[in-house]
py3Dmol code that shows the C-alpha trace and the ligand (Angstrom):
import py3Dmol

protein = """\
ATOM      1  CA  MET A   1      20.003  -9.286 -12.522  1.00  0.00           C
ATOM      2  CA  SER A   2      17.136 -10.840 -14.707  1.00  0.00           C
ATOM      3  CA  THR A   3      16.185  -8.914 -17.920  1.00  0.00           C
ATOM      4  CA  LEU A   4      12.990 -10.924 -18.247  1.00  0.00           C
ATOM      5  CA  PRO A   5       9.864  -8.772 -18.368  1.00  0.00           C
ATOM      6  CA  ARG A   6       8.225  -9.224 -14.999  1.00  0.00           C
ATOM      7  CA  THR A   7       4.493  -9.243 -14.279  1.00  0.00           C
ATOM      8  CA  VAL A   8       3.075  -6.351 -12.234  1.00  0.00           C
ATOM      9  CA  ILE A   9      -0.320  -6.321 -10.511  1.00  0.00           C
ATOM     10  CA  ALA A  10      -1.050  -2.871  -9.210  1.00  0.00           C
ATOM     11  CA  ILE A  11      -3.732  -2.556  -6.514  1.00  0.00           C
ATOM     12  CA  ASP A  12      -4.633   0.927  -5.431  1.00  0.00           C
ATOM     13  CA  GLY A  13      -7.356   2.467  -3.323  1.00  0.00           C
ATOM     14  CA  PRO A  14      -8.139   4.704  -0.108  1.00  0.00           C
ATOM     15  CA  ALA A  15      -7.176   3.939   3.470  1.00  0.00           C
ATOM     16  CA  ALA A  16      -8.382   0.682   5.002  1.00  0.00           C
ATOM     17  CA  SER A  17     -10.035  -0.523   1.591  1.00  0.00           C
ATOM     18  CA  GLY A  18      -8.264  -3.883   2.318  1.00  0.00           C
ATOM     19  CA  LYS A  19      -5.512  -3.272  -0.285  1.00  0.00           C
ATOM     20  CA  SER A  20      -2.597  -4.762   1.790  1.00  0.00           C
ATOM     21  CA  SER A  21      -4.211  -7.945   3.023  1.00  0.00           C
ATOM     22  CA  THR A  22      -5.811  -8.627  -0.240  1.00  0.00           C
ATOM     23  CA  SER A  23      -2.679  -8.071  -2.178  1.00  0.00           C
ATOM     24  CA  GLN A  24      -0.797 -10.316   0.143  1.00  0.00           C
ATOM     25  CA  TRP A  25      -3.310 -13.065  -0.412  1.00  0.00           C
ATOM     26  CA  VAL A  26      -3.200 -12.698  -4.292  1.00  0.00           C
ATOM     27  CA  ALA A  27       0.635 -12.655  -4.308  1.00  0.00           C
ATOM     28  CA  GLU A  28       0.572 -15.943  -2.311  1.00  0.00           C
ATOM     29  CA  ARG A  29      -1.915 -17.491  -4.816  1.00  0.00           C
ATOM     30  CA  LEU A  30      -0.020 -16.517  -7.730  1.00  0.00           C
ATOM     31  CA  GLY A  31       3.514 -17.173  -6.355  1.00  0.00           C
ATOM     32  CA  PHE A  32       4.391 -13.409  -6.722  1.00  0.00           C
ATOM     33  CA  LEU A  33       5.852 -11.122  -4.001  1.00  0.00           C
ATOM     34  CA  HIS A  34       3.879  -8.429  -2.291  1.00  0.00           C
ATOM     35  CA  VAL A  35       5.168  -4.997  -2.075  1.00  0.00           C
ATOM     36  CA  ASP A  36       3.193  -2.458   0.238  1.00  0.00           C
ATOM     37  CA  SER A  37       4.342   0.971  -0.949  1.00  0.00           C
ATOM     38  CA  GLY A  38       2.570   2.406   1.991  1.00  0.00           C
ATOM     39  CA  SER A  39       5.034   0.557   4.413  1.00  0.00           C
ATOM     40  CA  LEU A  40       7.987   2.598   2.815  1.00  0.00           C
ATOM     41  CA  TYR A  41       6.114   5.900   3.527  1.00  0.00           C
ATOM     42  CA  ARG A  42       5.491   4.633   7.142  1.00  0.00           C
ATOM     43  CA  ALA A  43       8.983   3.301   7.582  1.00  0.00           C
ATOM     44  CA  LEU A  44      10.522   6.537   6.499  1.00  0.00           C
ATOM     45  CA  THR A  45       7.974   8.409   8.940  1.00  0.00           C
ATOM     46  CA  ALA A  46       9.094   6.116  11.682  1.00  0.00           C
ATOM     47  CA  ALA A  47      12.869   6.893  11.048  1.00  0.00           C
ATOM     48  CA  LEU A  48      12.010  10.681  11.163  1.00  0.00           C
ATOM     49  CA  LEU A  49      10.148  10.206  14.406  1.00  0.00           C
ATOM     50  CA  ARG A  50      13.174   8.396  15.915  1.00  0.00           C
ATOM     51  CA  THR A  51      15.404  11.458  15.303  1.00  0.00           C
ATOM     52  CA  GLY A  52      13.180  13.323  17.974  1.00  0.00           C
ATOM     53  CA  ARG A  53      13.143  16.385  15.585  1.00  0.00           C
ATOM     54  CA  PRO A  54       9.635  17.881  15.668  1.00  0.00           C
ATOM     55  CA  PRO A  55       7.466  17.141  12.578  1.00  0.00           C
ATOM     56  CA  ASP A  56       7.104  20.715  11.818  1.00  0.00           C
ATOM     57  CA  ARG A  57      10.791  21.107  11.232  1.00  0.00           C
ATOM     58  CA  TRP A  58      11.119  18.177   8.874  1.00  0.00           C
ATOM     59  CA  THR A  59      12.351  19.257   5.402  1.00  0.00           C
ATOM     60  CA  SER A  60      12.250  17.645   2.124  1.00  0.00           C
ATOM     61  CA  GLY A  61      15.948  17.321   2.427  1.00  0.00           C
ATOM     62  CA  SER A  62      15.973  15.668   5.795  1.00  0.00           C
ATOM     63  CA  MET A  63      13.216  13.305   4.687  1.00  0.00           C
ATOM     64  CA  VAL A  64      15.336  12.049   1.747  1.00  0.00           C
ATOM     65  CA  ALA A  65      18.408  11.870   4.014  1.00  0.00           C
ATOM     66  CA  GLU A  66      16.519   9.589   6.457  1.00  0.00           C
ATOM     67  CA  GLY A  67      15.630   7.413   3.534  1.00  0.00           C
ATOM     68  CA  ALA A  68      19.151   5.873   3.681  1.00  0.00           C
ATOM     69  CA  ARG A  69      17.938   4.040   6.846  1.00  0.00           C
ATOM     70  CA  ILE A  70      15.285   2.268   5.167  1.00  0.00           C
ATOM     71  CA  ALA A  71      15.490  -0.966   3.064  1.00  0.00           C
ATOM     72  CA  LEU A  72      13.099  -3.313   1.448  1.00  0.00           C
ATOM     73  CA  ARG A  73      13.900  -6.900   2.120  1.00  0.00           C
ATOM     74  CA  PRO A  74      12.370  -9.756   0.158  1.00  0.00           C
ATOM     75  CA  GLU A  75      11.030 -12.447   2.200  1.00  0.00           C
ATOM     76  CA  GLN A  76       9.109 -15.792   0.909  1.00  0.00           C
ATOM     77  CA  THR A  77       5.890 -14.061  -0.208  1.00  0.00           C
ATOM     78  CA  SER A  78       6.385 -10.215   0.370  1.00  0.00           C
ATOM     79  CA  PHE A  79       9.028  -7.472   0.911  1.00  0.00           C
ATOM     80  CA  THR A  80       9.527  -6.183   4.509  1.00  0.00           C
ATOM     81  CA  ALA A  81      10.340  -2.565   5.160  1.00  0.00           C
ATOM     82  CA  LEU A  82      13.353  -2.235   7.469  1.00  0.00           C
ATOM     83  CA  VAL A  83      14.180   0.673   9.614  1.00  0.00           C
ATOM     84  CA  ASP A  84      17.790   0.851  10.750  1.00  0.00           C
ATOM     85  CA  GLY A  85      18.233  -2.750   9.487  1.00  0.00           C
ATOM     86  CA  ARG A  86      15.234  -4.302  11.462  1.00  0.00           C
ATOM     87  CA  PRO A  87      11.550  -4.850  10.764  1.00  0.00           C
ATOM     88  CA  ALA A  88       9.368  -2.481  12.802  1.00  0.00           C
ATOM     89  CA  GLU A  89       5.873  -3.581  11.866  1.00  0.00           C
ATOM     90  CA  GLU A  90       4.278  -2.485  15.228  1.00  0.00           C
ATOM     91  CA  GLU A  91       5.970   0.843  15.040  1.00  0.00           C
ATOM     92  CA  ILE A  92       5.033   1.622  11.564  1.00  0.00           C
ATOM     93  CA  ARG A  93       1.464   0.728  11.998  1.00  0.00           C
ATOM     94  CA  GLY A  94       1.250   2.791  15.178  1.00  0.00           C
ATOM     95  CA  SER A  95      -0.727   5.925  15.632  1.00  0.00           C
ATOM     96  CA  ALA A  96       2.109   8.389  15.779  1.00  0.00           C
ATOM     97  CA  VAL A  97       3.312   7.238  12.284  1.00  0.00           C
ATOM     98  CA  THR A  98      -0.262   7.114  10.985  1.00  0.00           C
ATOM     99  CA  GLU A  99      -0.752  10.638  12.145  1.00  0.00           C
ATOM    100  CA  HIS A 100       2.160  12.071  10.287  1.00  0.00           C
ATOM    101  CA  VAL A 101       2.682   9.733   7.370  1.00  0.00           C
ATOM    102  CA  SER A 102       0.450  11.803   4.952  1.00  0.00           C
ATOM    103  CA  GLN A 103       2.575  14.969   5.661  1.00  0.00           C
ATOM    104  CA  VAL A 104       5.745  12.950   4.468  1.00  0.00           C
ATOM    105  CA  ALA A 105       3.967  11.272   1.662  1.00  0.00           C
ATOM    106  CA  ARG A 106       2.880  14.595   0.227  1.00  0.00           C
ATOM    107  CA  VAL A 107       6.450  15.584  -0.468  1.00  0.00           C
ATOM    108  CA  PRO A 108       7.556  15.079  -4.223  1.00  0.00           C
ATOM    109  CA  GLU A 109      11.113  14.035  -3.375  1.00  0.00           C
ATOM    110  CA  VAL A 110       9.717  11.451  -1.044  1.00  0.00           C
ATOM    111  CA  ARG A 111       7.326  10.122  -3.528  1.00  0.00           C
ATOM    112  CA  ALA A 112      10.149   9.836  -6.101  1.00  0.00           C
ATOM    113  CA  TRP A 113      12.283   7.942  -3.593  1.00  0.00           C
ATOM    114  CA  VAL A 114       9.413   5.467  -2.757  1.00  0.00           C
ATOM    115  CA  ASN A 115       8.559   4.950  -6.328  1.00  0.00           C
ATOM    116  CA  ALA A 116      12.185   4.074  -7.231  1.00  0.00           C
ATOM    117  CA  ARG A 117      12.381   1.515  -4.313  1.00  0.00           C
ATOM    118  CA  VAL A 118       9.158   0.002  -5.531  1.00  0.00           C
ATOM    119  CA  ARG A 119      10.406  -0.185  -9.097  1.00  0.00           C
ATOM    120  CA  GLU A 120      13.730  -1.864  -8.072  1.00  0.00           C
ATOM    121  CA  ALA A 121      11.610  -4.561  -6.015  1.00  0.00           C
ATOM    122  CA  ALA A 122       9.842  -5.398  -9.459  1.00  0.00           C
ATOM    123  CA  VAL A 123      13.045  -5.910 -11.392  1.00  0.00           C
ATOM    124  CA  GLU A 124      13.784  -9.196 -10.294  1.00  0.00           C
ATOM    125  CA  HIS A 125      10.357 -10.563  -9.133  1.00  0.00           C
ATOM    126  CA  ASP A 126       6.740 -10.771 -10.233  1.00  0.00           C
ATOM    127  CA  VAL A 127       4.947  -8.551  -7.863  1.00  0.00           C
ATOM    128  CA  VAL A 128       1.593  -7.353  -6.490  1.00  0.00           C
ATOM    129  CA  VAL A 129       2.114  -3.794  -5.507  1.00  0.00           C
ATOM    130  CA  ASP A 130      -0.484  -1.907  -3.475  1.00  0.00           C
ATOM    131  CA  GLY A 131      -0.771   1.716  -2.757  1.00  0.00           C
ATOM    132  CA  ARG A 132      -2.370   4.959  -3.973  1.00  0.00           C
ATOM    133  CA  ASP A 133      -0.801   5.612  -7.391  1.00  0.00           C
ATOM    134  CA  MET A 134       0.805   2.258  -8.319  1.00  0.00           C
ATOM    135  CA  GLY A 135      -1.168   2.034 -11.586  1.00  0.00           C
ATOM    136  CA  THR A 136      -0.559   5.524 -12.553  1.00  0.00           C
ATOM    137  CA  ALA A 137       2.690   7.071 -11.402  1.00  0.00           C
ATOM    138  CA  VAL A 138       4.767   3.962 -10.771  1.00  0.00           C
ATOM    139  CA  PHE A 139       3.522   1.160 -13.214  1.00  0.00           C
ATOM    140  CA  PRO A 140       1.493   2.836 -16.085  1.00  0.00           C
ATOM    141  CA  ASP A 141       2.062  -0.446 -17.985  1.00  0.00           C
ATOM    142  CA  ALA A 142       1.086  -2.952 -15.169  1.00  0.00           C
ATOM    143  CA  SER A 143      -0.430  -6.081 -16.549  1.00  0.00           C
ATOM    144  CA  LEU A 144      -3.503  -5.614 -14.371  1.00  0.00           C
ATOM    145  CA  LYS A 145      -4.704  -2.626 -12.348  1.00  0.00           C
ATOM    146  CA  ILE A 146      -7.443  -2.798  -9.622  1.00  0.00           C
ATOM    147  CA  PHE A 147      -8.975   0.130  -7.660  1.00  0.00           C
ATOM    148  CA  LEU A 148     -10.487  -1.082  -4.503  1.00  0.00           C
ATOM    149  CA  VAL A 149     -13.200   0.964  -2.818  1.00  0.00           C
ATOM    150  CA  ALA A 150     -15.608   0.233  -0.050  1.00  0.00           C
ATOM    151  CA  ASP A 151     -18.114   2.314   2.003  1.00  0.00           C
ATOM    152  CA  PRO A 152     -16.293   4.097   4.849  1.00  0.00           C
ATOM    153  CA  TRP A 153     -18.452   2.645   7.589  1.00  0.00           C
ATOM    154  CA  GLU A 154     -17.514  -0.790   6.285  1.00  0.00           C
ATOM    155  CA  ARG A 155     -13.785   0.057   6.086  1.00  0.00           C
ATOM    156  CA  ALA A 156     -13.995   1.254   9.719  1.00  0.00           C
ATOM    157  CA  ARG A 157     -15.840  -1.913  10.699  1.00  0.00           C
ATOM    158  CA  ARG A 158     -13.378  -4.234   9.210  1.00  0.00           C
ATOM    159  CA  ARG A 159     -10.355  -2.198  10.513  1.00  0.00           C
ATOM    160  CA  LEU A 160     -11.643  -2.254  14.050  1.00  0.00           C
ATOM    161  CA  THR A 161     -12.738  -5.879  13.892  1.00  0.00           C
ATOM    162  CA  GLN A 162      -9.097  -6.766  13.004  1.00  0.00           C
ATOM    163  CA  ARG A 163      -7.568  -4.421  15.571  1.00  0.00           C
ATOM    164  CA  LEU A 164      -9.828  -5.270  18.477  1.00  0.00           C
ATOM    165  CA  GLY A 165     -10.350  -9.142  17.747  1.00  0.00           C
ATOM    166  CA  ARG A 166     -14.130  -8.592  18.587  1.00  0.00           C
ATOM    167  CA  ARG A 167     -17.292  -6.930  17.049  1.00  0.00           C
ATOM    168  CA  PRO A 168     -16.992  -3.270  17.499  1.00  0.00           C
ATOM    169  CA  THR A 169     -19.769  -1.090  18.774  1.00  0.00           C
ATOM    170  CA  ASP A 170     -21.553   1.425  16.512  1.00  0.00           C
ATOM    171  CA  ASP A 171     -20.056   4.287  18.520  1.00  0.00           C
ATOM    172  CA  GLU A 172     -16.537   2.691  18.035  1.00  0.00           C
ATOM    173  CA  ILE A 173     -17.272   2.335  14.256  1.00  0.00           C
ATOM    174  CA  ALA A 174     -18.576   5.982  13.979  1.00  0.00           C
ATOM    175  CA  GLY A 175     -15.279   7.410  15.514  1.00  0.00           C
ATOM    176  CA  GLU A 176     -13.185   5.243  13.314  1.00  0.00           C
ATOM    177  CA  THR A 177     -15.214   6.227  10.286  1.00  0.00           C
ATOM    178  CA  ASP A 178     -14.346   9.992  11.040  1.00  0.00           C
ATOM    179  CA  LEU A 179     -10.649   9.212  11.196  1.00  0.00           C
ATOM    180  CA  ILE A 180     -10.774   7.247   7.773  1.00  0.00           C
ATOM    181  CA  VAL A 181     -12.717  10.039   6.215  1.00  0.00           C
ATOM    182  CA  GLN A 182     -10.144  12.536   7.388  1.00  0.00           C
ATOM    183  CA  ARG A 183      -7.323  10.451   6.010  1.00  0.00           C
ATOM    184  CA  ASP A 184      -9.106  10.034   2.697  1.00  0.00           C
ATOM    185  CA  ALA A 185      -9.127  13.969   2.507  1.00  0.00           C
ATOM    186  CA  LYS A 186      -5.480  14.224   3.455  1.00  0.00           C
ATOM    187  CA  ASP A 187      -4.568  11.599   0.879  1.00  0.00           C
ATOM    188  CA  ALA A 188      -6.879  12.740  -1.832  1.00  0.00           C
ATOM    189  CA  THR A 189      -4.336  14.354  -4.080  1.00  0.00           C
ATOM    190  CA  GLN A 190      -2.172  11.146  -4.262  1.00  0.00           C
ATOM    191  CA  THR A 191      -4.875   8.693  -4.608  1.00  0.00           C
ATOM    192  CA  VAL A 192      -5.563   8.246  -8.351  1.00  0.00           C
ATOM    193  CA  GLN A 193      -7.510   5.728 -10.214  1.00  0.00           C
ATOM    194  CA  ALA A 194      -5.946   4.721 -13.624  1.00  0.00           C
ATOM    195  CA  LYS A 195      -8.305   5.049 -16.542  1.00  0.00           C
ATOM    196  CA  ASP A 196      -7.628   1.347 -17.274  1.00  0.00           C
ATOM    197  CA  ALA A 197      -8.121   0.112 -13.714  1.00  0.00           C
ATOM    198  CA  VAL A 198     -10.915  -2.392 -12.870  1.00  0.00           C
ATOM    199  CA  LEU A 199     -12.960  -0.789 -10.164  1.00  0.00           C
ATOM    200  CA  LEU A 200     -13.803  -3.268  -7.463  1.00  0.00           C
ATOM    201  CA  ASP A 201     -16.305  -2.262  -4.739  1.00  0.00           C
ATOM    202  CA  THR A 202     -15.752  -4.527  -1.892  1.00  0.00           C
ATOM    203  CA  THR A 203     -18.425  -3.310   0.428  1.00  0.00           C
ATOM    204  CA  TYR A 204     -20.610  -6.491  -0.029  1.00  0.00           C
ATOM    205  CA  LEU A 205     -17.723  -8.949  -0.804  1.00  0.00           C
ATOM    206  CA  THR A 206     -15.845 -11.092   1.614  1.00  0.00           C
ATOM    207  CA  GLN A 207     -12.119 -10.959   1.416  1.00  0.00           C
ATOM    208  CA  ALA A 208     -11.967 -14.431  -0.150  1.00  0.00           C
ATOM    209  CA  GLU A 209     -14.346 -13.204  -2.851  1.00  0.00           C
ATOM    210  CA  GLN A 210     -12.152 -10.135  -3.572  1.00  0.00           C
ATOM    211  CA  VAL A 211      -9.153 -12.391  -3.796  1.00  0.00           C
ATOM    212  CA  GLU A 212     -10.899 -14.889  -6.205  1.00  0.00           C
ATOM    213  CA  ARG A 213     -11.883 -11.798  -8.460  1.00  0.00           C
ATOM    214  CA  ILE A 214      -8.575 -10.468  -8.684  1.00  0.00           C
ATOM    215  CA  VAL A 215      -6.730 -13.835  -9.200  1.00  0.00           C
ATOM    216  CA  ALA A 216      -9.308 -14.750 -11.861  1.00  0.00           C
ATOM    217  CA  LEU A 217      -8.526 -11.252 -13.622  1.00  0.00           C
ATOM    218  CA  ALA A 218      -4.850 -11.875 -13.403  1.00  0.00           C
ATOM    219  CA  ARG A 219      -5.201 -15.270 -14.946  1.00  0.00           C
ATOM    220  CA  ALA A 220      -7.396 -13.869 -17.737  1.00  0.00           C
ATOM    221  CA  VAL A 221      -4.805 -10.964 -18.662  1.00  0.00           C
ATOM    222  CA  SER A 222      -1.810 -13.618 -18.355  1.00  0.00           C
ATOM    223  CA  HIS A 223      -3.601 -15.619 -21.179  1.00  0.00           C
ATOM    224  CA  ARG A 224      -4.011 -12.655 -23.394  1.00  0.00           C
ATOM    225  CA  PRO A 225      -1.491 -12.702 -26.278  1.00  0.00           C
ATOM    226  CA  GLY A 226       1.207 -10.051 -26.204  1.00  0.00           C
ATOM    227  CA  VAL A 227       0.546  -9.401 -22.407  1.00  0.00           C
ATOM    228  CA  THR A 228       3.320 -10.311 -20.157  1.00  0.00           C
TER     229      THR A 228
END
"""
ligand_1 = """\
21
C5P
O -1.651 2.171 2.720
P -1.248 2.818 4.054
O -2.431 3.308 4.781
O -0.390 2.013 5.021
O -0.391 4.047 3.614
C 0.069 4.981 4.625
C 0.154 6.243 3.976
O 1.114 6.348 2.849
C -1.144 6.726 3.348
O -1.938 7.451 4.326
C -0.637 7.831 2.271
O -0.388 9.081 3.040
C 0.706 7.256 1.935
N 0.724 6.516 0.665
C 0.816 7.204 -0.497
N 0.940 6.661 -1.659
C 1.075 5.388 -1.705
C 1.043 4.447 -0.584
C 0.775 5.092 0.620
O 0.831 8.545 -0.503
N 1.337 4.736 -2.951
"""
view = py3Dmol.view(width=600, height=400)
view.addModel(protein, "pdb")
view.setStyle({"model": 0}, {"cartoon": {"style": "trace"}})
view.addModel(ligand_1, "xyz")
view.setStyle({"model": 1}, {"stick": {}})
view.zoomTo()
view.show()
């Protein structure tokens, strides 16, 4: 195991703010690995749903026990969350998991478990980590912290365009905006902007522009003496 100090870029923000895709792209540009902390909360929720036990009977003990079925596997440019030894991307992004994940993520023992997995991933790799509290609870000493925000309507529009592969109607966007605002409320306590984070409002930026700005900031901090 390497003892070299690793570089951590922490990208936080609310649901559908583009954290994961932006983080993945930034990681590829810098030759880092991307860690999506939300994928761990989602994978654990999928494992709990697979037990068939009703969600109102999930206890903190059962949540932590099911954590043994989840692993983070390093690939070329990112870590993949495995459930029972296999990737489960479609399942963990599905509506059943999305509906119950905030309930799981609210449990302190689960948060401690996810945070430990994410820190382990950063021991051997330079990483771009994304989530809600990476720059505060998990990596308070990250080299660079970004907090991404965007107008809820714009977040809904982007999410639907990606999901449907076409231009969404205004009614569709309005419905998705409601869901996003509800999830923001459910996740409010765990979504924390670090005092030293750079706030980036992406409402009027393209994804390529967001990536350029973060890569430029990462290069600037890496040239600052004393910063690893
Ligand atoms: O980022 P994503 O929307 O995939 O995250 C799924 C859920 O995991 C969020 O709605 C939130 O409840 C939880 N989460 C969290 N803290 C993180 C990352 C995700 O509470 N660092």
